[in-house]
C-alpha positions in Angstrom: -39.5 30.3 -18.6 -36.8 29.3 -16.2 -33.3 29.5 -17.8 -32.1 26.1 -16.8 -35.3 24.6 -17.9 -34.9 26.3 -21.3 -31.3 25.1 -21.5 -32.4 21.5 -20.8 -35.2 21.7 -23.6 -32.6 22.9 -26.0 -30.5 19.9 -25.2 -33.4 17.4 -25.6 -34.5 18.9 -28.9 -31.2 17.4 -30.4 -31.0 13.9 -28.8 -28.6 12.3 -31.2 -25.9 15.0 -30.8 -26.5 15.3 -27.1 -26.1 11.6 -26.7 -22.8 11.4 -28.7 -21.4 14.3 -26.6 -22.4 12.6 -23.4 -20.9 9.4 -24.5 -17.5 11.0 -25.4 -17.4 12.9 -22.2 -18.4 9.8 -20.1 -15.9 7.6 -21.7 -13.0 10.1 -21.0 -14.2 10.5 -17.3 -14.5 6.7 -17.0 -10.9 6.3 -18.3 -9.6 8.8 -15.7 -11.5 7.1 -12.8 -10.5 3.7 -13.7 -6.8 4.4 -14.2 -6.5 6.6 -11.2 -8.4 4.0 -8.9 -6.1 1.2 -10.1 -2.8 3.3 -9.7 -3.9 4.5 -6.2 -5.2 1.0 -5.3 -2.1 -0.8 -6.2 0.0 1.6 -4.1 -2.3 1.3 -1.2 -2.6 -2.5 -1.4 1.3 -2.9 -1.2 1.5 -0.3 1.6 -1.4 -1.9 3.7 0.5 -5.3 3.3 3.7 -3.8 4.6 1.9 -1.9 7.5 -0.1 -5.1 8.5 3.1 -6.9 8.9 4.3 -4.5 11.6 7.3 -3.2 9.7 8.6 0.1 10.8 11.4 0.5 8.2 12.5 -1.4 5.1 16.1 -1.7 3.9 16.8 -2.3 0.3 19.2 -1.5 -2.5 19.4 2.4 -3.1 19.0 2.1 -6.8 16.2 -0.6 -6.9 13.1 0.8 -8.2 11.7 -2.5 -9.9 8.4 -4.1 -9.1 10.4 -6.4 -6.8 13.4 -4.8 -5.4 16.8 -6.4 -6.6 17.9 -9.3 -4.4 21.0 -9.0 -2.2 22.8 -11.1 0.3 21.2 -10.5 3.6 24.0 -11.4 5.9 26.2 -8.7 4.4 23.8 -6.2 5.8 21.8 -7.8 8.7 24.5 -7.8 11.4 25.1 -3.9 11.0 21.4 -3.3 11.1 21.0 -5.2 14.4 23.6 -2.8 16.0 21.5 0.2 15.4 19.7 1.8 18.3 16.0 0.8 18.7 16.2 -2.1 16.1 14.4 -5.0 17.7 14.3 -7.4 14.9 15.6 -7.5 11.2 13.7 -10.0 9.0 14.5 -11.1 5.5 11.8 -11.4 2.8 12.1 -12.8 -0.8 9.3 -12.0 -3.2 8.9 -13.5 -6.7 6.1 -13.5 -9.3 5.9 -17.2 -10.5 3.6 -19.4 -12.6 2.4 -22.1 -10.4 -0.2 -23.7 -12.6 -0.7 -24.0 -16.3 -4.3 -22.9 -16.0 -3.9 -20.0 -13.5 -2.3 -16.5 -13.8 1.2 -15.9 -12.3 1.1 -15.3 -8.5 3.1 -13.7 -5.8 5.3 -16.2 -4.0 6.6 -14.8 -0.7 9.6 -16.3 1.2 9.4 -15.2 4.8 11.9 -15.7 7.5 10.6 -18.6 9.7 9.5 -17.7 13.1 9.5 -14.1 12.6 6.9 -11.4 13.3 5.8 -11.4 9.5 3.6 -14.2 10.2 1.9 -12.8 13.3 -0.9 -10.9 11.5 -2.2 -13.8 9.4 -5.1 -15.9 10.5 -4.8 -19.7 9.9 -8.1 -20.9 8.4 -7.3 -24.5 7.8 -4.3 -26.8 8.3 -1.0 -25.7 10.0 1.8 -23.4 9.5 5.5 -24.4 8.4 7.2 -26.0 11.4 10.8 -25.2 10.6 13.0 -23.3 8.1 13.6 -26.6 6.3 9.8 -27.5 6.1 9.2 -27.7 2.4 5.4 -26.8 2.5 3.2 -23.9 1.3 0.6 -21.9 3.0 -1.8 -20.0 0.7 -4.2 -17.1 1.0 -7.9 -17.7 0.6 -8.1 -15.8 -2.7 -5.2 -17.9 -4.1 -6.8 -21.1 -2.8 -9.9 -20.2 -4.8 -8.0 -19.2 -8.0 -5.9 -22.3 -7.9 -8.7 -24.5 -6.6 -6.5 -25.9 -4.0 -7.1 -27.1 -0.4 -5.0 -28.4 2.4 -3.2 -31.5 1.4 -3.0 -30.8 -2.3 0.3 -30.2 -4.1 1.4 -27.1 -6.0 4.4 -27.1 -8.3 6.8 -24.2 -8.1 9.9 -24.2 -10.4 9.4 -27.8 -11.2 9.2 -28.8 -7.5 5.9 -30.2 -6.2 5.1 -28.9 -2.6 2.2 -29.8 -0.3 -0.2 -27.1 0.8 0.1 -27.2 4.7 -2.6 -24.5 5.4 -4.9 -21.8 4.2 -4.7 -18.4 5.7 -6.6 -15.1 5.8 -4.8 -11.6 5.7 -6.3 -8.1 5.8 -4.1 -7.3 2.8 -5.4 -8.3 -0.7 -1.9 -8.8 -2.0 -1.3 -11.5 0.6 -4.6 -13.2 0.3 -3.7 -13.8 -3.4 -0.2 -15.1 -2.6 1.6 -18.1 -1.7 3.9 -18.1 1.4 6.9 -20.4 2.1 9.8 -20.4 4.6 12.4 -18.0 3.2 15.0 -20.8 3.0 12.7 -22.7 0.7 12.1 -19.8 -1.7 15.8 -19.1 -1.8 16.4 -22.8 -2.9 13.6 -22.8 -5.4 14.7 -19.7 -7.2 18.3 -20.4 -6.8 19.0 -17.3 -4.7 20.9 -18.8 -1.7 21.0 -16.2 1.2 19.4 -13.4 -0.7 16.5 -11.3 0.0 14.6 -8.5 -1.7 14.2 -6.4 1.3 15.1 -6.6 5.2 12.2 -5.6 7.5 13.1 -3.6 10.5 10.8 -3.6 13.5 11.7 -1.1 16.1 11.1 -1.1 19.8 8.1 0.9 21.4 10.3 3.7 22.6 11.5 4.7 19.0 10.5 8.1 18.1 10.2 9.9 14.7 13.6 11.5 15.4 15.0 8.0 16.0 13.7 6.8 12.7 15.3 9.5 10.9 18.5 8.9 12.7 18.4 5.2 11.5 17.8 6.2 8.0 20.9 8.5 8.2 23.0 5.8 9.8 22.1 3.2 7.0 23.1 5.7 4.3 26.3 6.5 6.2 27.5 3.0 7.1 25.9 0.8 4.4 26.9 2.1 0.9 24.4 1.3 -1.7 21.5 0.7 0.7 18.7 2.8 2.0 16.2 2.6 4.9 12.8 3.8 3.9 9.1 3.5 5.2 6.8 1.2 3.4 4.9 4.1 1.8 8.3 5.6 0.4 9.2 2.0 -1.0 5.8 1.7 -2.8 6.0 5.3 -4.1 9.2 4.7 -5.9 8.1 1.3 -7.4 8.4 1.4 -11.2 4.9 0.0 -11.6 3.2 2.6 -9.3 5.0 5.4 -11.1 4.1 4.2 -14.5 0.5 3.8 -13.5 0.4 7.4 -12.1 2.1 8.7 -15.2 -0.5 7.0 -17.3 -3.3 8.3 -15.0 -2.0 11.9 -15.3 -1.7 11.6 -19.1 -5.2 10.4 -19.2 -6.4 13.2 -17.2 -4.7 15.7 -19.7 -5.8 14.0 -22.8 -9.4 13.5 -21.7 -9.7 17.1 -20.5 -8.5 18.5 -23.8 -10.7 16.0 -25.8 -13.7 16.9 -23.6 -13.3 20.5 -23.9 -13.0 20.2 -27.7 -16.1 18.0 -27.9 -18.2 20.5 -26.0 -16.8 23.4 -27.9 -17.8 21.7 -31.2 -21.1 20.7 -30.0 -22.0 24.3 -28.8 -20.6 25.9 -31.8 -22.8 23.8 -34.1 -25.7 24.3 -31.9 -25.6 28.1 -32.0 -24.9 28.1 -35.7 -28.2 26.1 -36.0 -30.0 28.4 -33.7 -28.9 31.9 -35.0 -32.5 32.9 -35.9 -33.7 31.8 -32.6 -31.0 33.6 -30.7 -31.7 36.7 -32.7 -35.4 36.4 -31.7 -34.5 36.3 -28.1 -32.2 39.4 -28.3 -35.0 41.2 -30.3 -37.3 40.4 -27.4 -35.1 42.0 -24.9 -32.8 39.3 -23.7 -29.6 40.8 -22.5 -26.4 39.4 -24.1 -25.3 38.1 -20.6 -28.5 36.1 -20.4 -27.7 34.4 -23.7 -24.1 33.7 -22.5 -25.5 32.2 -19.2 -28.0 30.1 -21.4 -25.2 28.6 -23.6 -23.0 28.0 -20.6 -25.7 26.3 -18.7 -26.4 23.9 -21.6 -22.6 23.0 -21.9 -22.3 22.6 -18.0 -25.4 20.4 -18.0 -23.9 18.1 -20.7 -20.6 17.8 -18.9 -22.4 17.4 -15.5 -24.4 14.5 -16.8 -21.4 13.0 -18.8 -19.3 13.3 -15.6 -21.8 11.4 -13.4 -22.2 8.8 -16.1 -18.4 8.5 -16.5 -17.8 8.2 -12.9 -20.3 5.2 -12.6 -18.8 3.6 -15.7 -15.3 4.1 -14.2 -16.2 2.4 -11.0 -17.9 -0.5 -12.9 -14.8 -0.8 -15.1 -12.4 -0.9 -12.3 -14.5 -3.6 -10.5 -14.5 -5.5 -13.7 -10.7 -5.4 -14.0 -10.4 -6.5 -10.4 -12.2 -9.7 -11.2 -10.3 -10.5 -14.4 -8.4 -13.7 -13.6 -5.0 -12.2 -14.5 -5.6 -9.3 -12.1 -7.4 -10.8 -9.1 -5.4 -10.6 -5.9 -3.0 -8.0 -7.4 -5.1 -4.9 -7.6 -7.7 -3.2 -5.3 -9.2 -0.1 -6.8 -9.3 2.9 -4.5 -12.2 5.4 -4.9 -11.7 8.5 -2.8 -14.8 10.6 -2.4 -12.8 13.9 -2.8 -11.2 12.6 -6.0 -14.6 11.7 -7.4 -16.0 15.1 -6.5 -12.8 16.6 -8.1 -13.6 14.7 -11.2 -17.1 15.9 -11.4 -15.8 19.4 -10.8 -13.3 18.8 -13.6 -16.1 17.8 -16.0 -18.2 21.0 -15.2 -15.1 23.2 -15.7 -14.6 21.6 -19.1 -18.2 22.4 -19.9 -17.7 26.0 -18.9 -14.5 26.3 -20.9 -15.8 24.6 -24.0 -19.0 26.6 -24.1 -17.4 30.0 -23.3 -16.4 31.0 -26.9 -19.7 29.6 -28.5 -21.5 31.6 -25.8 -19.8 34.9 -26.5 -20.3 34.5 -30.1 -24.0 33.8 -29.6 -24.3 37.0 -27.4 -22.6 39.2 -30.1 -25.1 38.1 -32.7 -26.9 41.1 -34.1 -30.7 40.6 -34.1 -31.4 42.2 -37.4 -28.9 39.9 -39.1 -29.9 36.8 -37.1 -33.6 37.3 -38.2 -32.7 37.5 -41.8 -30.9 34.2 -41.7 -32.9 31.2 -43.1 
């Protein structure tokens, strides 16, 4: 009989134990996939939003690693930035997470400098854009309009002030689709942060090179103490939420790996204890100890391979489900990388091999005469 077929039959002979082991492995793999997809997706969503705006460098406070960088007075920094070579435009941005409806989750509210390049990548679906810095109106993303059940002409209350919805827009970035955007001056007034921004966006001219970007970074550090110029990727990677998410993902991978290996180890050890006589018969019939090791390892690898596949599917479904929870919609966009999913599947197989290694060696060392006497 084919060795793999023999291993498969051994697993199906004990359906309850096999199912429980598969479930434990699948849940661990699902947790790894879901948490990692969310962590990577959160980082990618914010980076995509910054890149879509056409921002080359972002200036923020050096020590700011909060979800939203700490606000600062823009005019203390902006004039010096405009003097730097290749800097074409310096645009302020103020972001807040605010409750805008009693029956809707908190939403991102962005204050963008009026008539700046930040607005250029948005596509107006309905209504109009703000007409001036003093235009106290809101434009909302298509997802925000759906969540709030608002349309052009309706009003939204922010910080106790009712503001009309002037238009609805579409963005290539999920974070912006689920957000509300106002002229910067309006958000500064609503949040009582006059003249303050979270970040200053720098757009460089077309002739700027990588060397020029590095030079600007160095100049900002040298001439503006307490501030740093970084790329959107660097800003997102140092974000506290992203770092916590990645730490949780790494911890989950470690814990799930240890638990998975122990579950397989226990299952295979119990299996060979129950099959001592059977293994003794195989050895008495001429099976080489290496063949017995291959049999046990094949069984454990099959278990974890199946558990890994089921876990990956569960993890994807779990992530999609989390994306559609009202509190999370418009804030996360799970990222499933094929190389990562293959790596997770490879990890599950490795767990099977490691978990089954000792039981396999123990089975191969069974003496046929002693095994055959066991009831």
